[in-house]
N, C-alpha and C positions, 0 to 999 in steps of 0.2 A: 551643786548637787545634781546627780542624775535623777531625772523625773521621766518615767515612762508611763504608757497607758495601754489598756486593752479597751477597745471601743466597739463592742459588737452591736449589731442591729437585732432586735427581738423578732426575727422573721422565720426562725426555724430551729433546728437542733444544733447542738454543739459539735460541729464536724471536726475532723482531725486537723485541718488547716487552722481553724479558729483556736483549737487547743494549743497548737504549736506557737501561734502568734502570742497568745496570752502567756505561755510558759517562757518564751524567750524574753518578753518584756519584763516579766517578773524576775527571771534569773539575772538580767542585766542590772535591774534596780537593786536587787539584794546583794549582788556581787560588789557593788560600789556604795553600799550603805545608803541607797537612795530611796525614792518614793515610787510606789506602784499604784496607779489610779485605775479604777473601773468607771467608765463613762458609757451610758446607754444612748446609742444613736437611733432614736425612734422617730425621726422626722418624716419618714415615709409611712404615713399613717395607714395607707391602703394595704401595706404588706405586713403590718405588725400582727403578731400572733400572741395572745395573752399567755399561753402555756410556754412560749419561747422565753419569756422573761424569767420564769422559774427555772427553765433549763440552763440558763446562763449562770444563775446563782448556784444551782445544784452541781453543775459541771465544775465550776471553780472550787467548790467545797470538796467534791470528790477527788479532784486532782491535788488537793493540798495547797492551792494557790490562794493566798490571802492578800487582799488589797488594803492599802493604807488609807486611801481616800475613795469615796464612792457615794452612791445615793443614800446609804445609811451610815456613812462615816465622813462627815463634813470636815474638810481640811481647809476651809476658808476660800475655796475656789469654785464652789458650787453655784447653782444647782448642777448636779452631775447627770441629769437627764435632759436631753436636748429639747424635748417638747416643753420644758419648763423655762427655757432660755430665749423665747421668741423675741422679747423686747431688745435683747442684746444683739441678736442678728439684724433686726431692723435698723438699729442705731449704726452698726458698721456698714450695712448695705447703703444707707443714706450717705455715709461718709465717702464711700467709694464713688457714688454718683457725683457728689460735690467735687471730688478730685478729678473727675473725668475718667476714672479707671473702670467705671461701670455705667450702664445706661438703662433707662426704662424702656421696656419692650411691650407694645400693646397688641402685637400680632396674636391671632387666635392659634390654637394648637395646630390646625390644619393649614394655616397660611404658609405658603412657600414663596420665596423670591423667584422671579422668572429665571429660566435656565441660563440665559446669557449673563445674568447678574451673579451667578454662583461662582465661587473661586475654583481654581483648578483642582484642588484636592477634594475628593468626594466626601470625606468625613467632616468637612468644615462648614459651619453655618456662619455667614456674615449677614446679619439681620439688617433689613432696611431701616429699622428704627435707630440704628447707630447714627443716622444722618438727621434725625429730628432736631429742630432748634428748641431752645428753652420755651419759646412762646407756643410751639406746637405741642410740647409736652404738657404745659399748663392747660392748654385748651382741652386735651384729651382727659386730663385728670378732672377738669371741671364738668365734663360730661359723665362722670361717675365710672369711667373705665378703670379697671384694676390691672395694672401692669405687673409683669415680672421684672426682676432686675437681672440683667445679663452682664457678664464680665466683658470689658472692652479689651480684646487681645490686640497688641500692637500689630500693625500691618506688615512690617518687615522685620528682618533680623532673626535671631534665634535666642532660645533660653537654655542655659546650661546649669547643671548642678552636679555635685559629687555624691555618689552613693557609696556607703561603706563596703558593700559587697560587689557591686558592678562597676565601680569606678566612675569616671566622668561620662555623663550622658548629656547630649546636646540635641535639641529638637527645634526645627524651624518653626517660627511662630505661624507661618502660613498653614501649618498642619494642625493648629489648635483651633477649636471652635469657640465661639462666644457663649460659653456655657451659662445656664441659668444659675444664679446664686440664691435668689429669693423668689419663691413662687407667689402667685397672686393672693393666696390665702395666708401669707405671712410666714409660712414654714420655709426654712432654708433647705437647700439641697445638701447632700452629704459633702459635696466638694467645697462648699462654702463654710458649713458649720464646723467641719473638722479643722480648718485653718484657724478660724476665730477661737475655737475652744482650745486647740493646742497652744496657741499663744497665751490666752488668758490663764490657762492652767499651768503655764510655764514648762511645757513638755520639752525636754532637751533632746530626746532620741525617739524618733518615730519608727516603729517596727511594723511592717505590713507586707503583704504578698507582692511578688514581682509584677502582678497584673496592674499595679498602680504606678509603675514606672512612667508610662506614657502620659499620665495625668499630672505628675509631679511638677512639670514646668508651669502649668496653670496655677498650681498652689503657690509656687515661688513668685509668680507675678503678683499674686495677691499680697504675699508678705512684703514684697518690695513697694507696692502701692501704699501700704500702711506704714512703711518704714520700720517693720518689725524684723527681729533676728530670725533667720531661718534655722530650724532644728536640724540635727544630724539625721540622715536617712539610712535605714537598714532594710532593704527589700529582700525578701526571702524567696528562695527557689521554689518551684512547684513540687507538690507531692503527687506522684502518679501511681497508678496501679502497676502491677508487674508486667502487664501487657502493653504498657505505655500510655494507656488512656487516663484521663483525669478521674480522680475519685469523685463519685457521684452517688448520692442517696438513691436517686431514681434507678441507678444501675445495680443497686443492692449493696453498695459499700456501707459498712457500719459507721454510725456516729460514735462518739466517746461513750455515751451511756449505753448504746447497743453493745459495745465491747465489754463493758462491765457486766451487763446482763448475760453475755455469753460466757462468763466465768473468768474474765481477766481481772487481775488486781489493778486498781487505779494507779498505784505506784509503779507497776510494771509497764502500763500503757504510757505513763508520763516519761519513764525511762526511755522507752523505745521511741516515742515521738521526739524527744530531745535529740536523738541521733539521726533524725531525718533532715539533714541539711547542715548539721554541726558535727564536728569531730573533736574529741579531746586531745588529739595529737599523739595518742598511743593506742595500745590494743584494748584498753579497758572498755567494757560494754555494760557492766552492771553498775548502776548508780542509784543511790538514794537521792532524795531532794536536796539534802545538805551537801552531798557529794557534787551534785550538779551546780549548786550555787558556788562552791569553791572552785570548780573546774571551768565554769563557763567563760568563754572569751569570744567576743563578737568578731575578732579577727579570724576565727576559725569557722565562720559560716561560709559555706561554699556556694558557687554559682550553679552547679549542676543540679538537675532535678533529682529528687529522691524517690526511690521505689518503695511502696508500702508492702511489706511481706507478712502475711498472716503466720507463716511458718516461723519466721524470726521472732515475731511477737510471742508466739506460743512457747518457743524455747526460753525466751527471756522471762516469761511469766512463770515457767517452772522454776527458774533460778530464784526468783523472788519468793515463791512459795517455800522452797527448801530453806531459804534464809530466814523465814519467819520464826519468831519465838513459838515453841510448841503450843503454849496456852492460847496465843493469838490465832494460830492456825486452827486449833480445835474450835474456837469460837466461830470462825468463819465457816469451817467445814460442817459444823452442826446444822447450819441453815440449809444444807443440801441433803441431810440424812432423812430417809423415809421414816415413818412412824415405827416400823418394825425394828429399826436400828436401836431404839432405846431399850429393847429387851436384852441387848448386849452391852458391854462396857464401851461406850462411845469414845472415851479417852484413849482406849487401846486401839480402836479403829483408826482414830486420827494419827496416833503414833505410827501405825502400820502403813498408812497410805501417804503421809506427808512427802516422803522423798520420791514418790512415784506420780503424784498429781501434776499435771501441766495446766489444766483449766478446772476451776471449781465445779463447772457444770459436768465434768467427767465423773464426779464422785458417785452419783446414784448408780450409774452403770458399772462402775468399778467395784462396788460393794454389794451388788444385787445377789451374787452367789452366796453371800453369808446368810440370806434368808430363804433362798430357794435354790437347791442344788440343780444346776442345769443338766439337761440331757447331754451325754458325751459318749464317745466311742472308745473302745479299749486301746486304740492306737495311741492315745495320749499317754499311756503307761510306758511307751518306748521312748528312750532318750539316749542317743549315742554318747553325749558328753558325760552323763551320769552312769553309763554302762548298764542302763536299765532295759530289760527285755520284758515281754509278756510273762515268760516263765519266772524270771527273778522277781518281778513285781507281785505275782500271785504268791510266791513263797514268802516274800517279805510280809505281805498283809496277813497271810495265814498265821505267821508266828507273832507279829506285833499286836494283833488284836487281843489275844489273851494277856500278853505282857502289859499293855496299856490298861486293860480292864482291871488289873490288880493294883494299879498305882493309886495311892491314897492322896499324894500331893500332886495337884494338877496345875502346873504353871509352865511357862516357856522354858525356864532354866532347868527344872526337874525333868521335863519331857526330853529336852535336848540331851541332857546327861545320860538318861536311860537309853535313848536310841543310839547315841554314840557308842556306849558300852556294848549294846546289842550288836552293832555293826562290827566292832572290833573283835568280839567273841566269835562271830561267824566268818571273819576274814573278808568282810565286804567293805567297799568304800562307803563313806558316810552318805555320799550323794546317791548311791544305789539304793540305800534304805529310805532316804528322805523323799526321793522323787515319787514313788508310788503313793506314799502317804499324802504328800501335798496334792497330787493329782486327784486322789479319791476325796479329799476334803474340799477341793475347789471345783472340780469338774471342768477346769480351764487349762489351756496350754500354758498360760502364764498367769500368775496371780500376785497381788500385793502381799508380800510376806511369805515366809517359808513354812515348812510342814508344822513345826512346833509352835510357831507364832499363830497360825490358823487354829491349831488344836486348842491352844490356850484361849483364844477368843471365842471359839464355838462352844467350848465347854465339853466335859467328858461324855455325857449321853449322846449329844449330837455328833461329836467326832466319831465315836464308836459306831453309830448308825451309818454314817457315810463310809467308813472304812469297810463295813460289811457289804454295803451296796457295791463298792469297788471290787471287793473279792468275788462277789457273785457274778459281776460282769466278766471277770477274768476266767472264772471257772466254767462259765457257760459259753 
């Protein structure tokens, strides 16, 4: 059975890279009828942010990613919060020391080996405590010194592994440092805890960012020391800004929840994020979550970095909005309507704007003209495509105002039929008649909805008032 996990640290917001990792792990598990696990990696107590834990749960819920096992869904492999697993890590750290694959290090944080004792590679730490005898270790322990546990990297050779995306990777052991596995306070480092937990939770496929490629040989040496099976690795390409820089909150790049607050639908964000590094193998770009589960194939994850485009996300968001059930869209849109909107038929407003909205936060600006006619110039009455001129527009408004004033039934269908007959009787194109009416009703060069839709929505008294204002502008 496929078993995947999302293992965030509660240190900040749910950024786009985190969301993609969680999404791919979820899709892979669901595609193969497997298990998706949420594990909270909170061992770096100094960096934990209480609000960040809530952001993890809220982010997954918003994205529609449900986990099968986690802190509140015990699947028999818990606890699923690392700070609650300290005795487990101590046990396995002691086992590594016994096997000689790790050692106790008593050096203080600022202690450094002499320069001539350092290995050639600048990133490597070969600690002098590697050479302590058992008697020397016991003596220091008896003095009350609290050591860390470091991994004992082999002196020579190399460590190789297969990655599903990047193929075979081989790194000389001389380039690997004797990393800390267990700190003196009993808390594990990420590099140790994730290996222990992935094994005990029977994770079959580890999905994470490509920045962990260089650390993976150290993880594999731990697996080998324990005699454990190594999971399959799927390292994901970087997500970059369009200028080639890394996405960064400090640089103003939005988090997942930021994007939702900017008016993007969670399902559209998920759809777009899925395409940042993965391709369905055809031209399809619109996906629901169920579509993604059916189409996802880890063989189609690419090596190349993906560029995050707000324009592409905005387009895709508009596609998702247009695909919504009208009642569902109305429920969403209503949250963005100002108080004045409820003087009108808000369901009609929603039907009018749904095919034109690209972001939900655009809605207040899009419908503001319904409550306050903006100032506009007479040049808006001219339109080459509709054959509308200032003279024809004035003539149209002069004649339709009394026509519409005498209408008893005021709805879109009745208004459209009356104006179409009016245009036909005068030998005018329908567009020549509708353009000045729409312009006078909206005061905008473009508006959501045509002339009769706006008149239906605004009602008879307000529509006639605006038409008279338009005629006055043209006559003066």
